[in-house]
Structure formats: structure tokens, C-alpha cells
N, C-alpha and C positions, 0 to 999 in steps of 0.2 A: 478063285476061292469059291468054295460050297456054300450055299445059302444057309447050311445048316450049320456052320462052323461059326456063325458069328463074327462081331467085327474082329479085325485084326489087332493085336496088341502092339503099340507104337515100340521100335527096335529099343528106343532107351529105358524103356519102362521094363526092367530086366526081372522082376518080381513080384507078386501081388496077391499076398495070401496070408491067412491068420491075423490079419489087422495089421501086416507089416508089408512096406513097400520099399524095391530097391531102385533106385534109378542108376543107370549106366550112363553117366554123362558129367559134365564139368559143371561146378559150381557156379562159375562165372558166366555160362551162357543156357544152361537147362530151362526149359518153359514148362515143365511139367508141375510146379507148385504154384498155386494161387497165391497174389497179396494177401496178406491179412488173415491169413488161415492156419498159422501154426500158434501153438499155445506156450512150446519150449523148444529153444535149441539148446542141445548138449554136446561138445565137439571139443576135439583136439586137434588142433590144426597143426601142418609141416610143421616144424621147429625150424628148419632150415640150418640143420647141424649135420649135413651130408649123409643123411640116412638112405640105404639103398631102395626107393620105392621102384616098384615095377613101371611105372607112367607117370612120375614126378620129378623134377628135379629140384633137390633138395640142397642146391648149391647157390644159389641166387647172390648177388650183392645184397647188403642189408637193406640200400635204399629200394631195390627191385622187391625185395622180400615184404618191406611195409606198404609199398602200394600194392602189391598182390592182396595183402591182409586187408587195406583200406576196402578194395573192390568188393571181396568176399563178405564182409562185415555189411556194407551197405545193401547186399541181396538179402541178408538174413534179415535185418530191420526190415524192410521191405514185406517180406514174408511172414512176418511175426502179425499177430493181432495186437490191438493196442494195449493189452494187458499183459503182453508176452513177456517171458522171460528168456535170458541168455546166459548159459554157464559155460566160459570159456576156461579149458582147462590148458593152461601153460606154462612153460618153465619161468621161475623166478629170476634168471638171467643164463648166460651162456659165455664161456671162451674160446668155443673151437670157432675159429676164425676171426677171432678178434672179439674182446670183453663187449657185451653188449646188456643194455636192461631190458630182456626182452619184454616182463609182464609189466614194466611201468610203459613203455613204448605202446604195447597193444591197447591196454588199457585207454591210454590217450587217443587212441585211433579209433575205438570204440565209442566212445564219448562223442568224439569228432562227426562220426556217422549217424549219431543222434541218439545212442543208447545213454540213458542215466544209470548212476553208479549206485549199488546198493551194498556190498560186502565184498570181501575177499576171504575164501576158505583157504586154509593151508593144508595141503595133502601132505602128510608124512609119508613117505613113501619107502622110505630106509635103505634105499639103494645106492650106498656111497660107492658100489663096484663101477659105476659109470665113469668114475674120475679115470682121465687117459693122461694127465699132466699136473706136477706140483709146481709148475714155474721153478723159483730157486729153492732146490731142495735145502731145507734146514737153514735159511738164510732170510734175513729182512730184504736182501735186495730186489726180488720181484716175485713173490710167492703168488701162486692161485688161492683163493677162497672160493670153496664151492658147497654149497648148502645143499642137501639132498632131500629136498622138499620140490613140490611143484604149487603151482596155484590152480584154484578155481574161483575165477573172477566172476561175481552175480551181477549183471545189468539186469536192465527191463527197458521198454519200448516206450510206453506213456505215461501208466500210472501202475505204480507197485501193488496195490492192492487188486485182487482178482475177484470178479462177482462167482459167488459161491451159489447161485441158485441153480437148484437141482442136480448139483454135483457132489460126488461122494470122495472124500477123502480117505486114504488107506494108510496114513502114518499111525504108527503104534505110539504110545505115549513114551515109550523107554526111546524110541527111535527120535523121537522129536526132541527130547532131552538131551540126548547125545549130538545128534546132528547139527544142532542149533548151537554145539561147540564150534567154535571154528576152525578148531584142529583135529582133522581125520587122520586116523591113523591105520592103514591096511596096506596088503603088498602089491605091487604091480602085476603085470600079467607076462608070463610065458611068450617069447616070441615063436618057438616051435610050437606050442600049444595052439597058439592062434593062428598060425600060418600068414605072419604078419610081421614085418621087421620094426614097426613101433606101436603095438597094440595097447589101449589100457584097459584095466578088469572091469567086468560087468559090474563090481561094486560101485564104480563111481558115477555111471548115469543112473543106475537104481537109486541110489540115493538123492541124487538130484531132482529125478520126476517123482518120489513119494514126499519130497519136502517142499518143491516149488510148482507142483501141477497135480490134476485131479485124475482121479480113474476116466479112463475114455478120451483123454485129451490127446491132440497130434503133436510129437515129439521129433525134430528133425535133428538130424547129424549130417551135416553137409560134407565131411570127411569120414565116409563111414568105415574104411578099410575093412576089418574083419569081423564088424557086424556087432560090437559089444554092446552099443547103442540101443540096435533093435532087438537083440536078446534080452536087453532089461526090460524094453517096452513090450516083450510078449508076457514077460513074467510078471508084470506089474499092469497088466491090462490097459496099455496104453496103445495107442495108435501111432507107429513108428514108420518115418520117412528115411531113408538114407542115401546119400548121394557119394558115387564112387566112381572114378575115373579109370580104374583098372578092371577089366573083366573077371581076371583072375580072383581079385579079392571079392568082387560081386559072388562069384561062384563060392567061396570059402564062406560069406556071410549066409548065402542062401543054404548051405547046408548045415551051418550052426543052428539056424532059426527053424528047420525041419527036424532037426534032433532033441528041440526042446518040446517037454511036454506040455508047456504054457500053463495056463492056470488050473 
């Protein structure tokens, strides 16, 4: 290496610019995030419903899925500051591969990892087109009940009240009044547009950031995917960190960030 080129970037550090960092790595093994440095985690983890991710098996047994969830939540708990928050976007339940109370089970796991419960926001995505089975059609024999909503479970690490000294809040009066109502209604994201099989819209992390963090805070998404959380962080003047297992999705996220005009 030429001495004028500066230090080499570690291979796992895929991108670092404009206040946004992409880590090409595994949430269970990456060493790029120091303990106690993150202000807010916003993420939508794999739902284990056989989505064709490029580098993740979304067909685990339910017990293995819960064991995986327990491990990555423990890492997020370690990375969060004492007053850090955790916004977990998960399904209410699922019937693919057998009926499971996913929302309740993952909330219980988060509490077992040390998180404290604050609230649950219902995201009315309005996407009933996801329905793939009705059970017993027009019969009480064995019908399936499917709610076209998802959850955003809001948890925290040590104390709910965050110190506000010398920090700036950027949420408007109208946003605060609307978003403290625990029913959020906005559409989901197009898979084709996002370049990812299970994207979430930028609006979701944007609301979480403005409601639960300050300008300049560090926001982490341990399942970055196509980079919606980092795009929101750039728009909201937060420092974003995304962890992503698949290099192709890292490239998609980088391109989205580079195209954003920013503040």
C-alpha cells in the first residue's frame, strides 16, 4: 500500500459517507459496533415465512427462529446506550408453516434479553393481498383469520426518559400529535422499486427516528436490506448504521443513499 493512500478500510465496512455506514456482515458476529454507542435501533427482522432472500434461510423451524431472534436481540441490547430505544417491526401473527403468535413471542424474547416494554404501535399497511389461504372457505370448520396490520413494538434498555441536554428535537407539533396515536396508516413499499423481496417504507423508520431520537443520534438497523432506515437517517440528519449479510443488498442500499439529496 502506498503510504499516501491512508489506512485500508476493513473488508466488512462496505460504505461510510454522509453520516451513514453500511457493514457487510452478520448481526451475530460483526465486531464493528462498540457496546453502549447506539441511541435507537429500528429494524424489521426476517419473518420466517419463506421469503426468497439472497443470503438468508427464511424457512427455519419455529424453535430455531426464536433461538436466532434471541441471539440478535441480545446483541442489540449490548450495542444500545443506557437510554437507548428499540423499535421492532414484526407481524402480529402468521399462518404460513403453521399458526404462530410471532408478535407476542418476539416481544417476550426481547423482554427476556433485558429490554423493557413501552408501547405497541399498530401499522395499518392495508395489504390484504398478502392473503394466500382462507382455510375452510365459507365454513366454520377451520377458517384462517388474517389481520392486514403489522406491529412496531417500542422497547427501551435502562430508562425511558432520554437526557435532552444540548440535543435538538426536529418533530413538528402536528407530527407529534399524529404519531403519538398508536395507529399508523401508510402504504408498504414496492419490492420492485426497493430491489429487495421484503422492504419496508422509509416512512416507518422516519417516524420512529423523529419521535424517539434526537438530531445527530446514532440509529442502527441490524437487518438493513435495501437501506430504508439509512435513507431515513440521512433525511432526518441522524447517523445511520446498517448491517447486511448480502453484498447485493449492500450495493442497493449504497446506491439509494448516494442518490438522496440529504438535508
